[in-house]
PyMOL Python script that loads the backbone (N, CA, C, O; Angstrom):
from pymol import cmd

cmd.read_pdbstr("""\
ATOM      1  N   MET A   1     253.530  33.387  55.217  1.00  0.00           N
ATOM      2  CA  MET A   1     254.547  32.854  54.756  1.00  0.00           C
ATOM      3  C   MET A   1     253.468  32.049  53.748  1.00  0.00           C
ATOM      4  O   MET A   1     252.264  32.040  53.494  1.00  0.00           O
ATOM      5  N   LYS A   2     255.131  31.154  53.211  1.00  0.00           N
ATOM      6  CA  LYS A   2     254.319  31.076  51.505  1.00  0.00           C
ATOM      7  C   LYS A   2     254.154  28.775  51.732  1.00  0.00           C
ATOM      8  O   LYS A   2     254.619  27.869  52.422  1.00  0.00           O
ATOM      9  N   ILE A   3     253.431  28.940  50.881  1.00  0.00           N
ATOM     10  CA  ILE A   3     252.806  27.040  51.547  1.00  0.00           C
ATOM     11  C   ILE A   3     253.083  26.711  50.184  1.00  0.00           C
ATOM     12  O   ILE A   3     252.603  27.436  49.313  1.00  0.00           O
ATOM     13  N   ARG A   4     254.121  25.253  49.715  1.00  0.00           N
ATOM     14  CA  ARG A   4     253.897  24.732  48.218  1.00  0.00           C
ATOM     15  C   ARG A   4     253.303  23.516  48.373  1.00  0.00           C
ATOM     16  O   ARG A   4     253.182  22.986  49.477  1.00  0.00           O
ATOM     17  N   PHE A   5     252.891  22.993  47.271  1.00  0.00           N
ATOM     18  CA  PHE A   5     252.275  22.240  47.668  1.00  0.00           C
ATOM     19  C   PHE A   5     252.480  20.914  46.024  1.00  0.00           C
ATOM     20  O   PHE A   5     252.324  21.257  44.853  1.00  0.00           O
ATOM     21  N   TYR A   6     252.795  19.685  46.437  1.00  0.00           N
ATOM     22  CA  TYR A   6     253.623  18.678  45.244  1.00  0.00           C
ATOM     23  C   TYR A   6     252.582  17.782  45.069  1.00  0.00           C
ATOM     24  O   TYR A   6     251.773  17.617  45.982  1.00  0.00           O
ATOM     25  N   GLY A   7     252.463  17.004  43.715  1.00  0.00           N
ATOM     26  CA  GLY A   7     251.449  15.980  44.249  1.00  0.00           C
ATOM     27  C   GLY A   7     250.039  15.974  43.733  1.00  0.00           C
ATOM     28  O   GLY A   7     250.090  16.052  42.506  1.00  0.00           O
ATOM     29  N   GLN A   8     248.651  15.905  44.215  1.00  0.00           N
ATOM     30  CA  GLN A   8     247.605  15.241  44.709  1.00  0.00           C
ATOM     31  C   GLN A   8     247.518  16.801  45.248  1.00  0.00           C
ATOM     32  O   GLN A   8     246.907  17.426  44.381  1.00  0.00           O
ATOM     33  N   LEU A   9     247.865  17.626  46.271  1.00  0.00           N
ATOM     34  CA  LEU A   9     247.749  18.537  46.686  1.00  0.00           C
ATOM     35  C   LEU A   9     248.263  19.269  46.153  1.00  0.00           C
ATOM     36  O   LEU A   9     247.546  20.254  46.330  1.00  0.00           O
ATOM     37  N   GLY A  10     249.118  19.593  45.520  1.00  0.00           N
ATOM     38  CA  GLY A  10     249.311  20.568  44.050  1.00  0.00           C
ATOM     39  C   GLY A  10     247.928  20.694  42.505  1.00  0.00           C
ATOM     40  O   GLY A  10     247.293  21.398  41.720  1.00  0.00           O
ATOM     41  N   GLU A  11     248.211  19.545  42.952  1.00  0.00           N
ATOM     42  CA  GLU A  11     246.755  19.259  41.517  1.00  0.00           C
ATOM     43  C   GLU A  11     245.210  20.282  42.213  1.00  0.00           C
ATOM     44  O   GLU A  11     244.649  21.228  41.660  1.00  0.00           O
ATOM     45  N   LYS A  12     244.953  19.778  43.272  1.00  0.00           N
ATOM     46  CA  LYS A  12     244.111  20.128  43.898  1.00  0.00           C
ATOM     47  C   LYS A  12     244.081  21.388  44.325  1.00  0.00           C
ATOM     48  O   LYS A  12     242.982  21.935  44.234  1.00  0.00           O
ATOM     49  N   LEU A  13     245.091  22.106  44.832  1.00  0.00           N
ATOM     50  CA  LEU A  13     245.029  23.820  45.894  1.00  0.00           C
ATOM     51  C   LEU A  13     245.418  24.132  44.763  1.00  0.00           C
ATOM     52  O   LEU A  13     244.477  24.817  44.361  1.00  0.00           O
ATOM     53  N   GLY A  14     246.285  24.100  43.828  1.00  0.00           N
ATOM     54  CA  GLY A  14     247.447  24.949  43.137  1.00  0.00           C
ATOM     55  C   GLY A  14     248.504  25.136  43.469  1.00  0.00           C
ATOM     56  O   GLY A  14     248.449  25.931  44.407  1.00  0.00           O
ATOM     57  N   GLY A  15     250.011  24.731  43.148  1.00  0.00           N
ATOM     58  CA  GLY A  15     250.756  25.138  43.657  1.00  0.00           C
ATOM     59  C   GLY A  15     251.936  26.496  45.021  1.00  0.00           C
ATOM     60  O   GLY A  15     252.945  27.020  45.491  1.00  0.00           O
ATOM     61  N   GLU A  16     251.158  26.349  44.938  1.00  0.00           N
ATOM     62  CA  GLU A  16     251.283  28.147  45.860  1.00  0.00           C
ATOM     63  C   GLU A  16     250.028  29.000  46.820  1.00  0.00           C
ATOM     64  O   GLU A  16     249.046  29.641  46.447  1.00  0.00           O
ATOM     65  N   ILE A  17     250.398  28.779  47.787  1.00  0.00           N
ATOM     66  CA  ILE A  17     249.092  30.254  48.367  1.00  0.00           C
ATOM     67  C   ILE A  17     250.597  30.844  49.342  1.00  0.00           C
ATOM     68  O   ILE A  17     251.624  30.271  49.706  1.00  0.00           O
ATOM     69  N   ASP A  18     250.116  32.132  49.488  1.00  0.00           N
ATOM     70  CA  ASP A  18     250.304  32.659  50.431  1.00  0.00           C
ATOM     71  C   ASP A  18     248.778  32.806  51.871  1.00  0.00           C
ATOM     72  O   ASP A  18     247.584  33.056  51.703  1.00  0.00           O
ATOM     73  N   LEU A  19     249.620  32.496  53.252  1.00  0.00           N
ATOM     74  CA  LEU A  19     248.878  32.255  53.675  1.00  0.00           C
ATOM     75  C   LEU A  19     249.902  33.299  55.539  1.00  0.00           C
ATOM     76  O   LEU A  19     250.958  32.946  56.064  1.00  0.00           O
ATOM     77  N   ALA A  20     249.151  34.285  55.883  1.00  0.00           N
ATOM     78  CA  ALA A  20     249.025  34.287  57.511  1.00  0.00           C
ATOM     79  C   ALA A  20     248.522  33.669  58.456  1.00  0.00           C
ATOM     80  O   ALA A  20     247.376  33.558  58.891  1.00  0.00           O
ATOM     81  N   LEU A  21     250.158  33.007  58.921  1.00  0.00           N
ATOM     82  CA  LEU A  21     249.159  31.930  60.484  1.00  0.00           C
ATOM     83  C   LEU A  21     248.410  32.997  61.041  1.00  0.00           C
ATOM     84  O   LEU A  21     248.315  34.224  61.001  1.00  0.00           O
ATOM     85  N   PRO A  22     247.809  31.769  61.699  1.00  0.00           N
ATOM     86  CA  PRO A  22     246.242  32.475  62.468  1.00  0.00           C
ATOM     87  C   PRO A  22     246.882  32.420  64.129  1.00  0.00           C
ATOM     88  O   PRO A  22     247.379  31.404  64.616  1.00  0.00           O
ATOM     89  N   PRO A  23     246.726  33.873  64.919  1.00  0.00           N
ATOM     90  CA  PRO A  23     247.228  32.876  66.477  1.00  0.00           C
ATOM     91  C   PRO A  23     247.345  31.560  66.432  1.00  0.00           C
ATOM     92  O   PRO A  23     246.864  30.906  65.507  1.00  0.00           O
ATOM     93  N   GLY A  24     248.000  31.027  67.433  1.00  0.00           N
ATOM     94  CA  GLY A  24     248.092  29.868  68.376  1.00  0.00           C
ATOM     95  C   GLY A  24     248.616  28.631  67.256  1.00  0.00           C
ATOM     96  O   GLY A  24     248.954  27.511  67.639  1.00  0.00           O
ATOM     97  N   THR A  25     248.612  29.157  65.491  1.00  0.00           N
ATOM     98  CA  THR A  25     249.795  28.403  65.166  1.00  0.00           C
ATOM     99  C   THR A  25     250.262  27.794  65.028  1.00  0.00           C
ATOM    100  O   THR A  25     250.019  27.085  64.052  1.00  0.00           O
ATOM    101  N   ALA A  26     251.602  27.444  66.060  1.00  0.00           N
ATOM    102  CA  ALA A  26     252.843  27.097  66.142  1.00  0.00           C
ATOM    103  C   ALA A  26     253.854  25.834  65.557  1.00  0.00           C
ATOM    104  O   ALA A  26     255.057  25.835  65.296  1.00  0.00           O
ATOM    105  N   THR A  27     252.983  24.938  65.488  1.00  0.00           N
ATOM    106  CA  THR A  27     253.276  23.414  64.450  1.00  0.00           C
ATOM    107  C   THR A  27     253.168  23.133  63.884  1.00  0.00           C
ATOM    108  O   THR A  27     251.987  23.422  63.686  1.00  0.00           O
ATOM    109  N   VAL A  28     253.644  22.290  62.670  1.00  0.00           N
ATOM    110  CA  VAL A  28     253.471  21.860  62.105  1.00  0.00           C
ATOM    111  C   VAL A  28     252.013  20.980  61.031  1.00  0.00           C
ATOM    112  O   VAL A  28     251.466  20.906  59.930  1.00  0.00           O
ATOM    113  N   ALA A  29     252.048  20.454  62.543  1.00  0.00           N
ATOM    114  CA  ALA A  29     250.306  19.352  63.274  1.00  0.00           C
ATOM    115  C   ALA A  29     249.445  20.968  63.325  1.00  0.00           C
ATOM    116  O   ALA A  29     248.628  20.817  62.417  1.00  0.00           O
ATOM    117  N   GLU A  30     249.305  21.817  63.666  1.00  0.00           N
ATOM    118  CA  GLU A  30     248.695  23.244  63.968  1.00  0.00           C
ATOM    119  C   GLU A  30     248.204  23.220  62.517  1.00  0.00           C
ATOM    120  O   GLU A  30     247.090  22.736  62.314  1.00  0.00           O
ATOM    121  N   LEU A  31     248.865  23.658  61.563  1.00  0.00           N
ATOM    122  CA  LEU A  31     249.056  23.874  60.269  1.00  0.00           C
ATOM    123  C   LEU A  31     248.620  23.243  59.419  1.00  0.00           C
ATOM    124  O   LEU A  31     248.475  23.788  58.325  1.00  0.00           O
ATOM    125  N   ARG A  32     248.290  22.023  59.573  1.00  0.00           N
ATOM    126  CA  ARG A  32     248.057  20.378  58.614  1.00  0.00           C
ATOM    127  C   ARG A  32     246.208  20.397  58.930  1.00  0.00           C
ATOM    128  O   ARG A  32     245.402  19.908  58.138  1.00  0.00           O
ATOM    129  N   ASN A  33     245.882  20.968  60.047  1.00  0.00           N
ATOM    130  CA  ASN A  33     244.539  21.084  60.322  1.00  0.00           C
ATOM    131  C   ASN A  33     244.178  22.759  60.393  1.00  0.00           C
ATOM    132  O   ASN A  33     243.052  23.258  60.380  1.00  0.00           O
ATOM    133  N   LYS A  34     245.327  23.372  60.462  1.00  0.00           N
ATOM    134  CA  LYS A  34     243.920  24.916  59.870  1.00  0.00           C
ATOM    135  C   LYS A  34     243.958  24.540  58.252  1.00  0.00           C
ATOM    136  O   LYS A  34     242.866  24.469  57.689  1.00  0.00           O
ATOM    137  N   LEU A  35     245.228  24.283  57.431  1.00  0.00           N
ATOM    138  CA  LEU A  35     244.670  24.092  55.694  1.00  0.00           C
ATOM    139  C   LEU A  35     243.955  22.900  55.949  1.00  0.00           C
ATOM    140  O   LEU A  35     243.052  23.727  56.077  1.00  0.00           O
ATOM    141  N   ALA A  36     243.182  21.224  56.257  1.00  0.00           N
ATOM    142  CA  ALA A  36     242.514  21.067  56.362  1.00  0.00           C
ATOM    143  C   ALA A  36     241.253  21.544  56.527  1.00  0.00           C
ATOM    144  O   ALA A  36     240.182  21.242  56.001  1.00  0.00           O
ATOM    145  N   LYS A  37     241.564  22.344  57.351  1.00  0.00           N
ATOM    146  CA  LYS A  37     240.147  22.943  57.486  1.00  0.00           C
ATOM    147  C   LYS A  37     239.427  24.084  56.847  1.00  0.00           C
ATOM    148  O   LYS A  37     238.303  24.459  57.182  1.00  0.00           O
ATOM    149  N   MET A  38     240.042  24.522  56.055  1.00  0.00           N
ATOM    150  CA  MET A  38     239.899  25.597  54.582  1.00  0.00           C
ATOM    151  C   MET A  38     240.241  24.570  53.496  1.00  0.00           C
ATOM    152  O   MET A  38     240.475  25.179  52.452  1.00  0.00           O
ATOM    153  N   PHE A  39     240.376  23.047  53.322  1.00  0.00           N
ATOM    154  CA  PHE A  39     240.635  23.046  51.856  1.00  0.00           C
ATOM    155  C   PHE A  39     239.809  21.899  51.847  1.00  0.00           C
ATOM    156  O   PHE A  39     240.374  21.315  50.922  1.00  0.00           O
ATOM    157  N   PRO A  40     238.619  20.907  52.283  1.00  0.00           N
ATOM    158  CA  PRO A  40     238.733  19.728  52.907  1.00  0.00           C
ATOM    159  C   PRO A  40     238.308  18.913  51.870  1.00  0.00           C
ATOM    160  O   PRO A  40     237.600  17.916  52.005  1.00  0.00           O
ATOM    161  N   ASP A  41     238.693  19.295  50.967  1.00  0.00           N
ATOM    162  CA  ASP A  41     238.623  18.585  49.798  1.00  0.00           C
ATOM    163  C   ASP A  41     240.054  17.810  49.414  1.00  0.00           C
ATOM    164  O   ASP A  41     240.339  16.844  48.707  1.00  0.00           O
ATOM    165  N   ALA A  42     240.716  18.631  50.155  1.00  0.00           N
ATOM    166  CA  ALA A  42     241.852  17.592  49.807  1.00  0.00           C
ATOM    167  C   ALA A  42     242.626  17.036  52.163  1.00  0.00           C
ATOM    168  O   ALA A  42     243.682  16.420  52.310  1.00  0.00           O
ATOM    169  N   ALA A  43     241.969  17.371  53.101  1.00  0.00           N
ATOM    170  CA  ALA A  43     242.131  17.273  53.877  1.00  0.00           C
ATOM    171  C   ALA A  43     242.532  15.684  53.539  1.00  0.00           C
ATOM    172  O   ALA A  43     243.372  15.948  52.678  1.00  0.00           O
ATOM    173  N   GLY A  44     242.533  14.788  53.577  1.00  0.00           N
ATOM    174  CA  GLY A  44     242.382  13.459  53.518  1.00  0.00           C
ATOM    175  C   GLY A  44     244.366  13.032  53.225  1.00  0.00           C
ATOM    176  O   GLY A  44     245.134  12.216  53.736  1.00  0.00           O
ATOM    177  N   ASP A  45     244.516  14.178  52.069  1.00  0.00           N
ATOM    178  CA  ASP A  45     245.944  13.896  51.895  1.00  0.00           C
ATOM    179  C   ASP A  45     246.243  14.934  52.437  1.00  0.00           C
ATOM    180  O   ASP A  45     247.000  15.447  51.613  1.00  0.00           O
ATOM    181  N   LEU A  46     246.142  15.837  53.555  1.00  0.00           N
ATOM    182  CA  LEU A  46     246.526  17.196  54.434  1.00  0.00           C
ATOM    183  C   LEU A  46     247.200  16.293  54.912  1.00  0.00           C
ATOM    184  O   LEU A  46     248.345  15.967  54.596  1.00  0.00           O
ATOM    185  N   LEU A  47     246.325  15.718  55.923  1.00  0.00           N
ATOM    186  CA  LEU A  47     246.889  15.384  56.992  1.00  0.00           C
ATOM    187  C   LEU A  47     247.219  14.205  57.022  1.00  0.00           C
ATOM    188  O   LEU A  47     247.973  14.176  57.995  1.00  0.00           O
ATOM    189  N   GLU A  48     247.127  12.309  56.262  1.00  0.00           N
ATOM    190  CA  GLU A  48     247.271  11.778  56.047  1.00  0.00           C
ATOM    191  C   GLU A  48     248.691  11.515  55.207  1.00  0.00           C
ATOM    192  O   GLU A  48     249.735  10.877  55.344  1.00  0.00           O
ATOM    193  N   ARG A  49     248.352  11.999  54.692  1.00  0.00           N
ATOM    194  CA  ARG A  49     249.067  10.684  53.655  1.00  0.00           C
ATOM    195  C   ARG A  49     250.635  11.769  52.561  1.00  0.00           C
ATOM    196  O   ARG A  49     251.306  11.324  51.630  1.00  0.00           O
ATOM    197  N   SER A  50     250.720  13.315  53.260  1.00  0.00           N
ATOM    198  CA  SER A  50     251.350  14.273  52.714  1.00  0.00           C
ATOM    199  C   SER A  50     252.895  14.062  54.169  1.00  0.00           C
ATOM    200  O   SER A  50     252.982  13.293  55.126  1.00  0.00           O
ATOM    201  N   ARG A  51     253.840  15.155  53.645  1.00  0.00           N
ATOM    202  CA  ARG A  51     255.049  14.387  54.334  1.00  0.00           C
ATOM    203  C   ARG A  51     255.874  16.537  54.207  1.00  0.00           C
ATOM    204  O   ARG A  51     256.298  17.315  53.352  1.00  0.00           O
ATOM    205  N   ALA A  52     255.614  16.478  55.743  1.00  0.00           N
ATOM    206  CA  ALA A  52     256.150  18.307  55.566  1.00  0.00           C
ATOM    207  C   ALA A  52     257.280  18.587  55.655  1.00  0.00           C
ATOM    208  O   ALA A  52     257.951  18.073  56.549  1.00  0.00           O
ATOM    209  N   CYS A  53     257.865  19.530  54.716  1.00  0.00           N
ATOM    210  CA  CYS A  53     259.186  19.856  54.385  1.00  0.00           C
ATOM    211  C   CYS A  53     259.845  21.207  54.933  1.00  0.00           C
ATOM    212  O   CYS A  53     259.116  22.192  54.814  1.00  0.00           O
ATOM    213  N   ILE A  54     261.429  21.478  55.668  1.00  0.00           N
ATOM    214  CA  ILE A  54     261.056  23.262  55.696  1.00  0.00           C
ATOM    215  C   ILE A  54     262.676  23.902  55.725  1.00  0.00           C
ATOM    216  O   ILE A  54     262.982  23.847  56.916  1.00  0.00           O
ATOM    217  N   ALA A  55     263.452  24.287  55.214  1.00  0.00           N
ATOM    218  CA  ALA A  55     264.444  23.775  54.472  1.00  0.00           C
ATOM    219  C   ALA A  55     265.447  22.783  54.089  1.00  0.00           C
ATOM    220  O   ALA A  55     266.399  22.295  54.699  1.00  0.00           O
ATOM    221  N   ASP A  56     265.149  22.678  53.344  1.00  0.00           N
ATOM    222  CA  ASP A  56     265.061  21.585  52.837  1.00  0.00           C
ATOM    223  C   ASP A  56     265.158  20.332  53.445  1.00  0.00           C
ATOM    224  O   ASP A  56     265.943  19.688  52.747  1.00  0.00           O
ATOM    225  N   ALA A  57     264.689  19.501  54.581  1.00  0.00           N
ATOM    226  CA  ALA A  57     264.640  18.954  55.713  1.00  0.00           C
ATOM    227  C   ALA A  57     263.182  18.872  55.955  1.00  0.00           C
ATOM    228  O   ALA A  57     262.321  19.718  56.195  1.00  0.00           O
ATOM    229  N   ILE A  58     263.173  16.736  55.721  1.00  0.00           N
ATOM    230  CA  ILE A  58     261.616  16.173  56.660  1.00  0.00           C
ATOM    231  C   ILE A  58     261.625  16.743  57.969  1.00  0.00           C
ATOM    232  O   ILE A  58     262.555  16.743  58.775  1.00  0.00           O
ATOM    233  N   VAL A  59     260.215  17.341  58.115  1.00  0.00           N
ATOM    234  CA  VAL A  59     260.272  17.398  58.801  1.00  0.00           C
ATOM    235  C   VAL A  59     259.017  16.639  60.278  1.00  0.00           C
ATOM    236  O   VAL A  59     258.062  15.973  59.880  1.00  0.00           O
ATOM    237  N   GLY A  60     259.170  16.819  61.606  1.00  0.00           N
ATOM    238  CA  GLY A  60     257.774  15.858  62.367  1.00  0.00           C
ATOM    239  C   GLY A  60     256.913  17.678  63.157  1.00  0.00           C
ATOM    240  O   GLY A  60     257.088  18.784  63.669  1.00  0.00           O
ATOM    241  N   GLU A  61     256.034  16.701  62.672  1.00  0.00           N
ATOM    242  CA  GLU A  61     254.428  16.632  63.321  1.00  0.00           C
ATOM    243  C   GLU A  61     254.724  17.683  64.334  1.00  0.00           C
ATOM    244  O   GLU A  61     253.976  18.660  64.340  1.00  0.00           O
ATOM    245  N   ASP A  62     255.850  17.625  65.321  1.00  0.00           N
ATOM    246  CA  ASP A  62     256.170  19.133  66.531  1.00  0.00           C
ATOM    247  C   ASP A  62     257.041  20.000  66.825  1.00  0.00           C
ATOM    248  O   ASP A  62     257.489  20.452  67.879  1.00  0.00           O
ATOM    249  N   ARG A  63     257.355  20.301  64.918  1.00  0.00           N
ATOM    250  CA  ARG A  63     258.291  21.511  64.704  1.00  0.00           C
ATOM    251  C   ARG A  63     257.937  22.634  64.412  1.00  0.00           C
ATOM    252  O   ARG A  63     257.388  22.850  63.331  1.00  0.00           O
ATOM    253  N   MET A  64     258.246  23.906  65.591  1.00  0.00           N
ATOM    254  CA  MET A  64     257.776  24.707  64.634  1.00  0.00           C
ATOM    255  C   MET A  64     257.969  25.660  63.797  1.00  0.00           C
ATOM    256  O   MET A  64     259.016  25.732  63.155  1.00  0.00           O
ATOM    257  N   LEU A  65     257.080  26.455  63.688  1.00  0.00           N
ATOM    258  CA  LEU A  65     257.170  27.425  62.099  1.00  0.00           C
ATOM    259  C   LEU A  65     257.435  29.401  62.608  1.00  0.00           C
ATOM    260  O   LEU A  65     257.101  30.424  62.012  1.00  0.00           O
ATOM    261  N   ALA A  66     258.227  29.169  64.054  1.00  0.00           N
ATOM    262  CA  ALA A  66     258.163  30.289  64.197  1.00  0.00           C
ATOM    263  C   ALA A  66     259.711  31.154  62.729  1.00  0.00           C
ATOM    264  O   ALA A  66     259.524  31.886  61.757  1.00  0.00           O
ATOM    265  N   ASP A  67     260.243  30.914  62.964  1.00  0.00           N
ATOM    266  CA  ASP A  67     260.990  30.874  61.455  1.00  0.00           C
ATOM    267  C   ASP A  67     261.296  30.493  60.511  1.00  0.00           C
ATOM    268  O   ASP A  67     262.398  30.645  59.985  1.00  0.00           O
ATOM    269  N   ALA A  68     259.750  29.521  59.819  1.00  0.00           N
ATOM    270  CA  ALA A  68     260.102  28.817  58.230  1.00  0.00           C
ATOM    271  C   ALA A  68     259.253  29.897  57.096  1.00  0.00           C
ATOM    272  O   ALA A  68     258.042  30.050  56.939  1.00  0.00           O
ATOM    273  N   LYS A  69     260.054  30.347  56.619  1.00  0.00           N
ATOM    274  CA  LYS A  69     259.719  31.612  55.408  1.00  0.00           C
ATOM    275  C   LYS A  69     258.797  30.550  54.956  1.00  0.00           C
ATOM    276  O   LYS A  69     257.845  31.085  54.387  1.00  0.00           O
ATOM    277  N   LEU A  70     258.716  29.570  54.971  1.00  0.00           N
ATOM    278  CA  LEU A  70     258.300  27.642  54.119  1.00  0.00           C
ATOM    279  C   LEU A  70     257.665  26.996  53.715  1.00  0.00           C
ATOM    280  O   LEU A  70     258.350  26.513  52.814  1.00  0.00           O
ATOM    281  N   VAL A  71     256.719  26.526  53.672  1.00  0.00           N
ATOM    282  CA  VAL A  71     256.030  25.107  53.437  1.00  0.00           C
ATOM    283  C   VAL A  71     256.308  24.558  52.619  1.00  0.00           C
ATOM    284  O   VAL A  71     256.277  25.030  51.483  1.00  0.00           O
ATOM    285  N   GLU A  72     256.834  22.872  52.998  1.00  0.00           N
ATOM    286  CA  GLU A  72     256.149  23.079  51.468  1.00  0.00           C
ATOM    287  C   GLU A  72     255.237  21.089  51.986  1.00  0.00           C
ATOM    288  O   GLU A  72     255.207  20.787  53.179  1.00  0.00           O
ATOM    289  N   PHE A  73     254.676  20.135  50.966  1.00  0.00           N
ATOM    290  CA  PHE A  73     253.666  19.707  50.700  1.00  0.00           C
ATOM    291  C   PHE A  73     254.097  18.937  50.490  1.00  0.00           C
ATOM    292  O   PHE A  73     253.565  18.865  49.382  1.00  0.00           O
ATOM    293  N   PHE A  74     255.156  17.465  50.538  1.00  0.00           N
ATOM    294  CA  PHE A  74     254.968  16.217  49.368  1.00  0.00           C
ATOM    295  C   PHE A  74     254.423  15.835  49.800  1.00  0.00           C
ATOM    296  O   PHE A  74     254.027  15.788  50.964  1.00  0.00           O
ATOM    297  N   PRO A  75     253.988  14.861  47.694  1.00  0.00           N
ATOM    298  CA  PRO A  75     253.275  13.301  48.503  1.00  0.00           C
ATOM    299  C   PRO A  75     253.676  12.519  49.568  1.00  0.00           C
ATOM    300  O   PRO A  75     253.812  13.217  50.573  1.00  0.00           O
ATOM    301  N   PRO A  76     254.043  10.764  49.849  1.00  0.00           N
ATOM    302  CA  PRO A  76     254.888   9.706  50.302  1.00  0.00           C
ATOM    303  C   PRO A  76     255.769   9.776  49.304  1.00  0.00           C
ATOM    304  O   PRO A  76     255.382  10.687  48.572  1.00  0.00           O
ATOM    305  N   LEU A  77     256.546   9.399  48.968  1.00  0.00           N
ATOM    306  CA  LEU A  77     257.051   9.261  47.756  1.00  0.00           C
ATOM    307  C   LEU A  77     258.049   7.637  48.490  1.00  0.00           C
ATOM    308  O   LEU A  77     258.182   7.237  49.646  1.00  0.00           O
ATOM    309  N   SER A  78     258.627   7.032  46.982  1.00  0.00           N
ATOM    310  CA  SER A  78     258.867   5.698  46.750  1.00  0.00           C
ATOM    311  C   SER A  78     260.909   5.855  45.997  1.00  0.00           C
ATOM    312  O   SER A  78     261.741   6.756  45.880  1.00  0.00           O
ATOM    313  N   GLY A  79     260.836   4.577  45.735  1.00  0.00           N
ATOM    314  CA  GLY A  79     262.029   4.861  45.588  1.00  0.00           C
ATOM    315  C   GLY A  79     262.477   3.538  45.690  1.00  0.00           C
ATOM    316  O   GLY A  79     261.877   2.877  46.538  1.00  0.00           O
ATOM    317  N   GLY A  80     263.618   2.797  44.887  1.00  0.00           N
ATOM    318  CA  GLY A  80     264.171   1.636  44.730  1.00  0.00           C
ATOM    319  C   GLY A  80     265.727   1.974  43.904  1.00  0.00           C
ATOM    320  O   GLY A  80     266.487   1.049  43.616  1.00  0.00           O
TER     321      GLY A  80
END
""", "prot")
cmd.dss("prot")
cmd.show_as("cartoon", "prot")
cmd.util.cbc("prot")
cmd.orient("prot")
């Protein structure tokens, strides 16, 4: 699975990584926890301040990853 990072996460981790999901990693929340353990310097951004996107839609923490080929993590967005 490809994982792309934007904003501060992209600066800290690079723009993209390839990750084979370990057994038992089924949801966005579980992926976040795995990434936070892999990249402790970015754990705060991963766990608290980013939004996950799959197939051009922001998804919740319970979104299953079985069919996802790409997960993107965006910083909080604001606009006006």
